[in-house]
C-alpha positions in Angstrom: -0.1 -0.2 0.3 1.5 3.3 -1.1 0.6 6.6 1.2 0.2 9.6 -1.0 1.3 13.0 -0.4 -1.9 15.1 0.7 -2.1 18.4 -0.9 -4.2 21.3 0.1 -5.9 23.4 -2.1 -5.0 27.2 -1.4 -7.5 29.7 -1.7 -7.1 32.9 -4.4 -7.4 35.9 -3.0 -10.1 37.1 -5.4 -12.5 34.6 -3.8 -13.9 36.7 -1.2 -15.3 39.1 -3.9 -16.8 36.6 -5.4 -18.6 35.3 -2.4 -20.1 39.0 -2.5 -21.7 38.3 -6.0 -22.6 35.5 -5.5 -24.8 36.0 -2.4 -26.7 38.5 -4.4 -27.2 35.8 -7.2 -28.2 33.4 -4.2 -30.6 36.0 -2.9 -32.4 36.3 -6.5 -32.6 32.8 -6.6 -34.2 32.3 -3.2 -36.7 35.2 -3.9 -37.7 33.8 -7.1 -38.1 30.3 -6.0 -40.1 31.7 -3.0 -42.3 33.8 -5.4 -42.9 31.1 -7.9 -43.8 27.9 -4.8 -46.9 30.5 -3.3 -48.1 31.3 -6.9 -47.9 27.8 -7.7 -49.8 26.5 -4.3 -52.2 28.9 -4.6 -53.3 28.0 -8.1 -53.1 23.7 -7.1 -54.7 24.8 -3.8 -58.3 24.9 -4.4 -58.3 21.6 -6.8 -56.2 19.7 -4.6 -58.6 20.5 -2.3 -61.3 19.3 -3.8 -60.5 16.3 -5.3 -59.0 15.1 -1.8 -62.5 16.1 0.2 -64.3 14.5 -3.1 -62.1 11.1 -2.5 -62.9 10.6 1.1 -65.9 9.1 2.8 -68.3 11.8 3.8 -67.9 10.3 7.8 -64.3 11.0 7.6 -62.6 13.7 10.9 -60.0 15.0 8.6 -60.5 18.3 7.2 -58.9 19.1 4.1 -59.4 22.6 4.0 -57.8 23.5 7.3 -54.8 21.5 6.1 -54.8 23.3 3.0 -55.0 26.5 4.9 -52.3 25.1 7.0 -49.9 24.8 4.3 -50.2 27.2 2.6 -49.4 29.4 6.0 -46.1 27.8 5.7 -45.3 28.5 2.7 -45.6 32.1 3.1 -43.4 31.9 6.7 -41.0 31.5 4.1 -41.3 35.0 3.5 -40.3 36.5 7.3 -37.3 33.9 7.2 -35.8 35.6 4.5 -33.8 38.5 6.7 -32.5 35.5 8.7 -30.6 34.2 5.6 -29.6 37.8 4.5 -27.6 38.1 8.0 -26.5 34.8 7.6 -25.1 35.3 4.8 -23.1 38.8 5.4 -22.2 37.2 8.8 -20.4 34.5 6.2 -18.8 36.8 4.6 -17.6 38.8 7.3 -15.9 35.9 8.3 -14.5 35.1 5.2 -13.0 38.4 4.9 -10.3 37.9 7.1 -8.8 35.1 5.3 -8.8 36.5 2.0 -6.2 40.2 2.7 -2.7 38.9 1.8 -1.8 42.3 -0.6 -3.0 46.0 -0.1 -3.9 46.0 -4.2 -7.2 43.9 -2.3 -8.9 46.8 -1.5 -9.2 49.1 -4.7 -9.9 45.7 -6.4 -12.4 46.0 -3.3 -13.6 49.0 -4.1 -13.9 47.9 -8.0 -16.2 45.0 -6.8 -18.2 47.4 -4.9 -19.5 48.8 -7.6 -20.4 45.6 -9.7 -22.3 44.0 -6.8 -24.3 47.2 -7.0 -24.7 47.0 -10.6 -25.7 43.7 -10.7 -28.2 44.2 -7.6 -29.9 47.1 -8.9 -30.3 45.3 -12.0 -31.8 42.0 -9.9 -33.7 44.0 -7.9 -35.8 45.2 -10.7 -35.9 42.0 -12.3 -37.4 40.3 -9.5 -39.6 43.7 -9.5 -41.1 42.8 -13.0 -41.9 39.4 -12.2 -43.5 40.2 -9.0 -45.7 43.2 -10.3 -46.4 40.6 -13.8 -50.4 40.1 -13.4 -49.3 36.7 -12.8 -47.7 36.9 -9.1 -49.3 40.5 -8.7 -51.2 38.4 -5.9 -49.0 36.5 -4.5 -46.6 39.2 -4.3 -49.0 41.5 -2.0 -49.3 38.0 0.7 -45.1 38.3 0.7 -44.6 41.8 1.9 -40.9 41.5 4.1 -39.9 39.7 0.9 -41.0 42.3 -1.7 -39.3 44.6 0.8 -36.0 43.1 0.7 -35.3 42.6 -2.8 -37.3 45.9 -3.4 -33.4 47.2 -1.0 -31.5 44.7 -3.0 -29.0 47.0 -4.0 -28.8 48.5 -0.4 -28.2 45.7 0.9 -25.3 44.3 -1.2 -23.5 48.0 -0.2 -23.9 47.0 3.6 -22.4 43.5 2.7 -19.2 45.3 0.1 -18.6 47.9 2.8 -18.7 45.1 5.6 -16.5 43.1 3.6 -14.0 46.3 2.6 -14.1 47.2 6.4 -12.8 43.8 7.5 -10.2 43.5 4.8 -8.8 47.3 5.9 -9.4 46.0 9.6 -7.5 42.8 9.0 -4.6 44.6 8.3 -3.9 46.4 11.4 -3.0 43.4 12.9 -5.2 43.7 15.8 -8.1 41.2 16.2 -8.5 40.6 12.5 -6.9 38.3 9.7 -8.0 35.4 11.3 -11.7 37.0 12.3 
């Protein structure tokens, strides 16, 4: 049996900035998934309720309508969890930011990425708003008030994330408490 030498993969310095773009893309994907999930459930709920109610015997103790309404409430509860997702992604970026600062030029790369992240966040915010305000999703979007506000504020959220990462990078260079975060 031959022993192999373990190799370690080095993290590229630019990956910390790419993560910021991935966070914005991930937020758009989650927002659209929740919107489509709620819209699909609202369209399927009534026919599904009717089909199951007609299949059950008349003396069945099972209340199908109540179960369907509880399921609707569960799909809408994802709306209230979006702020926690954003906080978790922001914490992930802040924790990982200190590991990427190896050279002072990365601060300038961070400033360039700041502009790119804001541009992407504005585009994705407008894409979400166009989809959510279409005639198909208007009623569903009204049921998701927290999500629609956060997606409207996506450029500001992206700006805060990038600013936090840049400050973490600057702070980690000073040598006190940073670097490893």
